[in-house]
C-alpha positions in Angstrom: -36.0 -20.6 11.1 -34.1 -22.6 13.7 -37.2 -23.6 15.6 -36.1 -27.2 16.1 -34.7 -26.4 19.5 -38.3 -25.9 20.7 -39.3 -29.5 19.9 -39.4 -32.1 22.7 -36.6 -34.5 21.8 -37.8 -37.5 23.7 -41.2 -37.4 22.0 -39.7 -37.3 18.5 -37.3 -40.1 19.1 -40.1 -42.3 20.5 -42.4 -41.7 17.5 -39.6 -42.3 15.0 -38.9 -45.7 16.5 -42.6 -46.6 16.4 -43.3 -45.7 12.8 -43.4 -48.8 10.6 -44.8 -49.0 7.1 -47.8 -51.3 6.7 -47.7 -53.6 3.7 -50.9 -54.8 2.2 -51.0 -58.0 0.2 -54.1 -57.2 -1.8 -56.9 -54.9 -2.6 -59.3 -56.6 -0.1 -57.0 -55.8 2.8 -56.8 -52.1 1.7 -60.6 -51.9 1.4 -61.0 -53.5 4.8 -58.5 -51.1 6.3 -60.3 -48.1 4.6 -63.7 -49.2 5.9 -62.4 -49.8 9.4 -60.8 -46.4 9.4 -64.0 -44.8 8.1 -66.0 -46.5 10.9 -63.5 -45.4 13.5 -63.6 -41.7 12.3 -67.4 -41.8 12.2 -67.5 -43.1 15.8 -65.3 -40.2 16.9 -67.1 -37.5 14.9 -70.8 -38.3 15.1 -71.2 -36.5 18.5 -69.5 -33.4 17.2 -71.6 -33.3 14.1 -74.7 -33.6 16.3 -73.5 -30.9 18.6 -72.7 -28.6 15.7 -76.2 -29.1 14.2 -77.7 -28.5 17.6 -75.7 -25.3 18.2 -76.5 -24.1 14.7 -80.2 -24.8 15.2 -80.1 -22.9 18.5 -78.4 -19.9 17.0 -80.7 -20.0 14.0 -84.0 -20.2 15.9 -83.4 -18.4 19.2 -80.8 -15.7 18.7 -82.3 -12.7 16.9 -80.6 -11.4 13.8 -80.7 -7.9 15.2 -78.6 -8.9 18.2 -75.9 -10.4 15.9 -76.0 -7.3 13.7 -75.6 -5.0 16.6 -72.8 -7.0 18.1 -70.9 -7.0 14.8 -71.6 -3.3 14.1 -70.3 -2.3 17.6 -67.0 -4.2 17.1 -66.7 -3.0 13.5 -63.2 -3.4 12.2 -62.2 -5.6 15.1 -64.9 -8.2 14.5 -62.4 -10.6 12.8 -59.8 -10.6 15.6 -62.6 -10.9 18.2 -64.1 -13.9 16.3 -60.7 -15.5 16.4 -60.3 -14.8 20.1 -63.7 -16.3 20.8 -62.9 -19.4 18.8 -59.7 -20.3 20.7 -61.3 -21.6 23.9 -63.7 -23.7 22.0 -63.0 -27.2 20.6 -64.8 -28.8 17.7 -64.4 -30.8 14.7 -64.4 -29.4 11.2 -67.7 -31.1 10.4 -69.5 -29.6 13.4 -68.1 -26.0 13.2 -68.9 -25.6 9.5 -72.6 -25.8 10.4 -72.2 -23.1 13.0 -70.4 -20.8 10.6 -73.1 -21.3 8.0 -75.8 -20.3 10.5 -73.7 -17.2 11.6 -73.3 -16.2 8.0 -77.0 -16.6 7.3 -77.7 -14.4 10.4 -75.7 -11.6 8.9 -72.2 -12.1 10.2 -69.8 -11.2 7.4 -68.3 -14.2 5.5 -64.7 -13.5 6.6 -65.7 -13.1 10.2 -67.6 -16.4 10.2 -64.7 -18.1 8.4 -62.2 -16.7 10.9 -64.3 -18.0 13.8 -64.6 -21.4 12.2 -60.9 -21.7 11.4 -59.9 -20.5 14.9 -62.1 -23.2 16.6 -60.5 -25.9 14.5 -56.8 -24.7 14.3 -56.3 -22.8 17.5 -58.2 -24.6 20.2 -56.7 -24.7 23.7 -57.2 -28.5 23.9 -55.1 -28.8 20.8 -52.4 -26.7 22.4 -52.4 -29.0 25.4 -52.0 -32.0 23.1 -49.2 -30.2 21.2 -47.4 -29.6 24.5 -46.2 -33.2 24.5 -44.2 -32.6 21.3 -43.4 -28.9 21.5 -42.2 -26.4 24.1 -44.4 -23.5 25.0 -42.3 -21.0 22.9 -43.0 -23.0 19.7 -46.7 -23.4 20.5 -46.9 -19.6 21.0 -45.1 -19.0 17.6 -47.5 -21.5 16.0 -50.6 -19.8 17.5 -49.3 -16.4 16.5 -48.6 -17.3 12.9 -51.8 -19.2 12.4 -53.9 -16.5 14.1 -52.3 -13.8 11.9 -53.1 -15.9 8.8 -56.7 -16.5 9.9 -57.2 -12.8 10.6 -55.8 -11.8 7.2 -58.0 -14.4 5.5 -61.0 -13.1 7.4 -60.3 -9.5 6.3 -59.7 -10.6 2.7 -63.1 -12.5 2.6 -64.9 -9.5 4.2 -63.4 -7.2 1.5 -64.3 -9.6 -1.3 -67.9 -9.8 0.1 -68.2 -6.0 0.3 -66.8 -5.6 -3.3 -69.1 -8.2 -4.7 -72.2 -6.8 -2.9 -71.3 -3.2 -3.9 -70.8 -4.2 -7.6 -74.1 -6.0 -7.7 -76.0 -3.0 -6.4 
């Protein structure tokens, strides 16, 4: 597609020179490396999991189901793109946002809409775009966001249609 011209050349040449393959002499070194990586990831994610559980509990206990139903019914066909647009300014880890999406689904938000919101928070967050700015020019970031947003919206509509067809066939 010829999009290489939108990459930041200095960033790529720096990362290529820093990449070195690590060689492990035995199983114990691999296990130690794996455990240390697991601890590092857990240290980074625990707060996001806690925030996700807290936000999910808040939505579950304090936001009436009727309010969510009325908001979704007012937006109708545009609920999936609106969910994607609402997810972009947010930032969260996969572990935290899954809990929020489950609560939204349990409150009556269609499955595809909840999934679209969840995927947008994880894949299209503004902080992510700021981080990508070091390696990509704005044009490539906009192309990336456009392609991913279109795929998320299509996925949301497909899951909403699947949910409708399954519910109508079970009635």
